[in-house]
Every structure is written in C-alpha cells, then in structure tokens.
C-alpha positions in Angstrom: -4.7 0.6 -4.9 -3.7 2.4 -8.0 -5.9 3.8 -10.7 -5.3 2.4 -14.2 -7.2 1.6 -17.3 -9.8 -1.2 -16.6 -10.1 0.0 -13.0 -7.1 -2.1 -11.9 -4.2 -1.2 -9.6 -0.6 -0.5 -10.2 1.2 -3.3 -8.5 4.2 -5.6 -8.2 5.5 -8.9 -6.8 7.3 -9.4 -3.6 6.9 -12.5 -1.5 9.4 -14.2 0.8 9.0 -13.5 4.5 7.9 -16.7 6.4 5.4 -16.4 9.2 7.7 -18.3 11.5 10.4 -15.6 10.9 8.0 -12.9 11.6 6.9 -14.6 14.8 10.4 -15.2 16.1 12.3 -12.1 15.0 13.1 -9.3 17.4 10.3 -6.9 16.6 11.4 -3.8 18.5 9.4 -0.5 18.4 11.9 1.8 19.9 10.6 5.2 18.8 14.0 6.8 19.0 15.4 4.5 16.4 14.4 5.9 13.0 15.1 2.7 11.0 13.3 0.3 8.8 11.6 -2.6 10.6 13.8 -5.7 10.7 11.0 -7.8 9.3 10.1 -5.5 6.4 10.7 -7.1 3.0 13.8 -6.1 1.0 13.2 -3.5 -1.6 13.2 -5.1 -5.1 16.2 -4.3 -7.3 14.1 -3.3 -10.2 15.4 -0.6 -12.4 14.3 2.9 -11.4 12.2 5.2 -13.7 11.6 8.9 -13.5 8.2 9.8 -12.1 6.5 13.1 -11.6 3.2 13.4 -9.7 0.7 16.0 -10.8 -1.6 16.9 -7.9 -5.0 15.6 -8.4 -7.8 18.1 -9.1 -9.1 19.6 -5.9 -6.6 17.7 -3.7 -4.9 19.3 -0.8 -1.8 18.2 1.1 -2.3 17.1 4.7 0.1 16.8 7.6 0.1 13.1 8.4 -1.1 11.6 11.7 2.1 10.5 13.7 1.2 6.9 13.2 1.3 7.3 9.4 4.8 8.8 9.7 5.8 5.9 11.9 4.6 3.4 9.2 6.6 5.2 6.5 9.7 5.0 8.7 9.2 1.3 9.4 8.9 0.8 5.7 12.3 2.5 5.2 10.9 5.6 3.5 12.3 9.1 4.1 9.3 10.8 2.6 5.7 10.2 1.9 3.3 13.0 0.9 -0.3 12.7 2.0 -3.1 14.3 0.0 -6.8 14.7 0.7 -9.1 14.2 -2.3 -12.2 16.3 -2.6 -14.5 13.2 -3.0 -14.5 9.5 -3.5 -14.6 9.5 -7.4 -11.1 8.0 -7.7 -11.7 5.5 -4.9 -11.3 5.5 -1.2 -7.5 5.6 -1.3 -4.6 5.2 -3.8 -0.9 5.7 -4.1 0.9 7.5 -6.9 4.6 7.5 -7.9 6.9 8.3 -6.6 5.8 9.1 -3.0 2.2 10.1 -2.7 -0.8 8.6 -0.8 -4.2 10.1 -1.6 -7.0 9.6 0.9 -10.7 10.4 0.4 -12.9 12.2 3.0 -14.8 8.9 3.5 -11.5 7.1 4.3 -10.6 9.6 7.0 -13.9 8.8 8.7 -13.0 5.1 9.1 -12.4 3.7 12.5 -8.8 4.3 13.5 -7.4 0.8 13.0 -9.2 0.4 9.6 -7.7 3.7 8.5 -4.2 2.6 9.7 -4.5 -0.6 7.5 -5.5 1.4 4.4 -2.6 3.9 4.9 -0.2 1.0 5.5 -1.4 -0.8 2.4 -0.6 2.3 0.2 2.7 2.9 1.9 3.8 -0.7 0.9 3.1 0.1 -2.7 5.5 3.0 -2.5 8.2 1.3 -0.4 8.2 -1.8 -2.6 8.5 0.3 -5.8 5.5 -1.4 -7.4 5.3 1.5 -9.9 8.8 0.6 -11.3 8.0 -3.1 -11.3 4.9 -2.5 -13.3 6.7 -0.2 -15.8 9.2 -3.0 -16.4 6.6 -5.7 -16.8 4.5 -3.6 -19.2 7.5 -2.8 -21.3 8.6 -6.5 -21.5 5.2 -7.8 -22.4 4.9 -5.1 -25.0 8.2 -6.2 -26.7 10.0 -3.0 -25.9 13.8 -2.9 -25.4 15.1 -2.7 -21.9 15.9 1.0 -22.1 13.3 2.3 -24.5 12.3 5.0 -22.0 13.3 6.4 -18.6 9.9 7.9 -18.0 7.6 5.7 -15.9 4.5 7.4 -17.2 5.4 6.4 -20.8 5.6 2.7 -19.8 2.3 2.9 -17.8 0.5 4.4 -20.8 1.1 1.1 -22.7 -1.8 -0.5 -20.9 -4.3 2.3 -21.8 -7.0 0.7 -23.9 -5.0 -2.6 -24.2 -7.1 -5.2 -22.4 -5.0 -8.1 -23.5 -1.9 -6.5 -22.0 -3.8 -5.9 -18.8 -4.7 -9.5 -18.6 -1.1 -10.5 -19.0 0.1 -8.5 -16.1 -3.0 -8.9 -13.9 -1.3 -11.7 -11.9 1.5 -9.2 -11.0 -1.0 -6.7 -9.8 -2.8 -9.3 -7.7 0.4 -10.5 -6.1 1.3 -7.0 -5.2 -2.1 -6.3 -3.7 -1.7 -9.4 -1.6 1.7 -8.2 -0.4 0.3 -4.7 0.4 -2.4 -6.3 2.5 -0.3 -8.4 4.8 2.7 -6.1 5.0 0.3 -3.1 5.5 -1.5 -4.9 8.2 1.8 -5.5 10.0 2.8 -1.8 9.7 -0.6 -0.9 11.2 0.1 -3.3 14.1 3.6 -2.0 14.9 2.8 1.7 14.4 -0.7 1.8 15.8 -1.2 -1.3 18.0 -3.9 -2.6 15.6 -4.3 -6.3 15.3 -5.5 -7.9 12.0 -9.1 -8.3 13.3 -9.6 -4.7 14.3 -7.8 -3.3 11.2 -7.6 -5.3 8.0 -10.4 -7.8 8.7 -12.8 -5.1 10.0 -12.1 -3.0 6.9 -12.5 -5.8 4.4 -15.7 -7.1 6.1 -17.5 -3.9 5.1 -17.9 -5.2 1.6 -16.6 -8.7 1.5 -17.8 -9.5 -2.0 -15.9 -6.6 -3.6 -13.0 -7.1 -5.9 -12.1 -9.9 -8.4 -13.0 -10.1 -12.0 -10.9 -10.1 -15.2 -7.8 -8.0 -15.0 -8.7 -6.9 -11.5 -6.0 -6.2 -9.0 -7.9 -7.0 -5.8 -9.2 -10.4 -4.9 -12.7 -10.6 -3.5 -12.8 -9.4 0.1 -13.4 -12.9 1.6 -10.3 -14.2 -0.2 -8.2 -11.2 1.0 -9.3 -11.9 4.6 -8.4 -15.6 4.2 -4.9 -14.7 3.0 -4.4 -12.4 6.0 -5.1 -15.0 8.6 -1.6 -16.6 8.7 -0.2 -13.2 9.7 -2.6 -12.7 12.6 -0.2 -14.0 15.3 2.7 -11.9 14.1 0.5 -8.8 13.9 -0.7 -9.4 17.5 2.9 -9.6 18.7 3.5 -6.2 17.2 0.3 -4.7 18.4 1.0 -5.9 22.0 4.2 -3.9 21.9 2.1 -0.8 21.2 -0.4 -1.4 24.0 0.9 1.5 26.0 0.0 3.9 23.2 -3.5 5.0 22.2 -4.9 3.9 18.9 -4.4 6.2 16.0 -6.9 9.0 15.8 -7.4 12.1 13.6 -6.6 14.6 16.3 -4.1 17.2 15.1 -4.8 16.5 11.4 -4.1 19.8 9.6 -4.7 20.9 6.1 -1.8 22.7 4.4 -3.0 25.9 2.8 
C-alpha cells in the first residue's frame, strides 16, 4: 500500500505470468545463488524518475529479518530499507520510493507468515517500479508533456485534491495491488515456507470486508482472497521447498540507533 490523497495506494500494472508456468518452472531456492527468482515478473520498462525519501516522523531504521532480505533478492533488488513507524496512523505498512518499506508496531506483531506476506507485498511495489508507472500515468492523464519533470514527487502531487484524476488512474492502482498480492504471496512462500492459506489468506481474513470504494486501491478482502486462490498450488510448491527451514520470526530484529 502507498499513502496518497483519497487514501489510495501508489500502484502500477504488471500481469503476464500464467499459473501453469509457475507450477511447472524450476523453482529452486538455492540460498547460495543471489539471483532473482526465475518466475518473478519482468521489471516494466517505464521511464525512471528521481525520488528522494524523507524519513517519516518518528520512524527508525530496522535491520531486516533474513527472510525479508531473501524476498528482496528473489525480487531482483539489491537494496531495500526497512523502517519502523512509531504507530499505525499511516496504516499497517506501506512502501515509499525508491526503496523503503515502512512497518508499524502492530504489523510486527502479526503471525510470522502473515507478516511475510505483508512485507512481500510491499517489496513487489518497489521491484515493479509502481512509483514510476504512477508518475507516468498521472502525467499523461493530466495532459503533461512526456518530459515535463524528472522529479517523481512533482508528478505524484498532480493527484492532490484532484478526485477526478484519482478516479481515472484508480484501475491502475487496483491492478498493481492485485499483482502485489499474488507475487508477494509467492515471495513469502519461497523465502519463508508460507503457503497462501497461512500467509495471505489468514492476513486478509482478519478484516475481509475492508477495501473497495471509489478511487480505492485495494479491493475488498474477500475479493482479494478469491483472486489469490489460483496461485495456491504454485505457492505450496515453493513453500514445500522451504520445509527444512523454520518459519520467519522476529528473533534478531534490531533497531538501528
């Protein structure tokens, strides 16, 4: 999830891996091979913007759980910064350009597989460059020239107070949230041995009626669960390969002074 005007999420569109491909591909989890997972979607070729992250008020950087680092590697990312928010006022979790995942104290108290799904979901937003895709879409729908700015924040500000623009790009946000759900669930499976039932479905069941509405990024929880079911078998295959490892836990989580 991303925080925007109208309470929606920064998002982007990336579909195209068939369940049959996921089920039949060689899904190796060789820990010594620091490479993107073979099944992970290709990164969109969207133009790149300049982004600068201003640390949220009261946030502190945390050293990631090893499973979070594995998910980042599987997503092809060299770097993800993890921050701990002081409360839940900005939501349970969100990602910020170019490489930041912010988690709330309540999120860190989730059962391990639910937490892995949440982290995986946010990592997908970063890996698939949803920030850049949104900046392009908002610029185009606003009638701006292709190179009117190199600053992503300038493009994102176009939606502030503009409900009509938010409605026009809401389908994009919704598609990106769907992608972040199923790819994030697969990351949690390969990195933490979490199947969809123990991770994504268990997390979404907590408040299955949440989401939806005009210009909303997330579909209602029940719809999100329905969309995840076709990926259950692929996730189970990945989780089975991790059966020799313990589930993700918070042992060793350190706060960086």
